[in-house]
N, C-alpha and C positions, 0 to 999 in steps of 0.2 A: 446558201452555200456559206452565207456571211461567218459563222460560228461552229463551223463542222470542221473535223479534223478528218483533211483524206490525206494527210504526206506524213508517213514516220523516216524518222531521220535517225543517224546511227548516234550522231552527238546525242541524241535525247532519249537514245534508247541505253546507251551507256551512263547517261545520271541516272535515273528511271533504275538499270538491273543494277548500280554500286549503291543506290543506297536502298533499293530492297537486302539484297545479301548483309548489308551491315548491319542495317535492322533488327534482321534476323538472327546474326550473330551474337547482337549486343543482347536481346532478348532471350537468349538460349543461356550468356552468360549470367546476367545479372538478374534475369525472374527465375533462374533457373528451369524455365521449360525448356520440354524436350525439342529436339529439329520439329518434328512432324508440327510441334504446336504452334511452335516459333513462326514457320513458315506459314500457318493457318492465320495466324493473327496480321500478318505483314498483308495477305492475301486480301484479306479480308478491308485492311487501312485503303490498299489501293483500289480498290473497289469501290470505296467510299469516297473517295478523291474523283474518282473517277465520276460520280453521279452527281456529284454535287456542282460540278463544272458547269452541267449544263443549265439547270436553273436559278443560278447565280446569276449565268451570263442574260439571261433571259428577263431576269429582275434589273439588273443594273448594269446597261450596255455598255462598256468598256471605251474608251477615249481612242483618238486614231494615233496618239504619240505613245502607245503602249509598246514598250520593248519587246522582246522574243519573250524573256523569261514572267512579263507580264501580261501575255497573251495565255490566260491558263486552260484555253479549250484547244490549243493546239497541242497540248501534251497529251490529250486523253487517248487517244492510238496505242500511246505508248505506256502508260499509266495500263490499259486493259491489256494489254496483251504479257503484263509482267503481273498483271495480278492472276493470269492464266497459269504462267509458268510457278510462279508460286505455288499456287494451289495444287498444282499436277505435282511438285516437292512435296506438299504436307502430305498428299495421296501415295508417293513414294513411300515417304518415312514410318506411315501409318500402316500401312499393308507391309510392308516389311517387318515389322513390331506383330504384327496379326498374325501373315503368315506361316508363323513359325507355330509347326505343328499344325496349322489348322487350313482351311481352303478361304474358297474368295466369300463365298457361302456364310463363314463362320467369321471371317472377316466384318460382312458387313450386319452381324450381328443377325443371323439366322432370314434374314430380311425382313420383309414386312411381319412374319409370325414372328419374328424376334421381338418382338414390341417394340416401346421406345426408342431405345438401342439401334433397334433394324430400321426401322423407318429415319431417324436421324440422319443415319447412315447413306442409306437411299436417298435420300433429300440430296445430301453432299454429292453423290456420285453422280444425279440427273443436273446437278447445278455444273458439274464440272464437264459434265459431255455437251451440255448446251455453251459451255466457256469456251470449249474448244473448236465450236461452230463460228462463234462472235471472231474468236484470235484467227482465224482464217481466214473471214471476212474483213480485217482489219486492217490487210496489206493495200498497197497502194490499186495495184494489177487485179487485184478484185475486184477491189470499188468500180473501178472503170468497167470493167465487166459487167458486172453486177446491175450499174445505173445507179443514181443518187436514193429516187426514191422505193427501189428493192432494197439497199442496203440500210436507209433508215429504220425500215421495218424489219430488217433483220438485228437490226442494233437496238431499237425497240424491246427485246428480252433481256437487255442486260437489268433490268428493274426487276425481271422474275427469276433470273441468278440474286440477283440481291434478296430478295424475301424466300427463295431456299437456302441459301448461306445465310443470313440470320436464324431463318428455323434449326437450323443443323448447329450453328453458336450454339443458340439459345439453349437448347437441350444438355448439350457437355456442359454448361454451366451452372444451369440452375435446377434440372429435376434429374441430373447422371448421377449413381451412388457409387460411378466407380472414382470418385476426386473428393476432396473436400470439402464443394460447394463455391460458388461466383467467389472469384477474387479480383484485381482490379479490372483486368480488360473486360471480364463479363459484365459491369456498368457502363465501363464506358462504350462499349457495343450497343447497349441499348441507347446512351444520348446520342450515338451516332445514327441507330436508325429514325429515331426520333427526328434528327437534324434533317434528314435526305426526304422524309418524309412531309413534313412541317415546308420543306423550298419546292416537296414537288406539286405540292396543294397551291401554295401561295401563285408558283410557274403559271398553273394551269388557271388559277382565275385572274392571274395578266391577260392570258390569251384568249379566254373568254371577253375578259372587258374590251381587248382590243380589236379580236374580231367583230363585237355589236357596233363598235365605233366605227370600223370601216363599213359594215353593212347601211350604219345611218347615212356616213358621206356619202356612199355610190345612190339612197334613195333622194337623198337632197339634190343633188347632181342634175335631175331632171326638173325639179323644181326650179333652180336660179336658173338654168338655158331654158324655163319657158318666159320665167321674166323678161329675160333679157331681150328676144323675140319679141315678146309685146311692147318694149319699149322702143325699141327699133320700129316696129308698126304706126 
């Protein structure tokens, strides 16, 4: 429970929400991206921040004197919830555009039968549904109802969402014929993906190393106890 965020506050929601909306407006204005694209990029960035916090805390334990703003693990709940909100806004603006003269199937690119576009959109839709479940289970009362172990298991699907979202994003950046090819965010998203992957691998190896160390200590304890008993005799 030491580095687990089980409490969301209005102050942090205000900070993360304001940051998200302002960033989307800036992206929409300065990079000439549509609202759908702007919110998609903000959403991916928030998900990135959510996912790097855990491995970083695992690799480098914070000091006790850290202030609230220097305790990044306490912001994961708010970041995750606003990731879903901005992703939902991306979905809304995308569907609002594609629904003109079409249906949900048309908006999804004809489903799986629609080729790469359909699969990419399907990945995004699955990620959105999973994100809704993760968001619902991010509130204090739900966490208490589920219990810590069940909640941790549900939240582990955040990485699944990340890979689905990355697949969705990477198609529209590098493989679709609807745009002019990858832009600065396309290459940035690849770097962000690699950062998450490397941090996740490093944190895994550290966990394995610590687990092995704990097992070795447990194995050494009986030997030390036997030695001390023999000395007493």
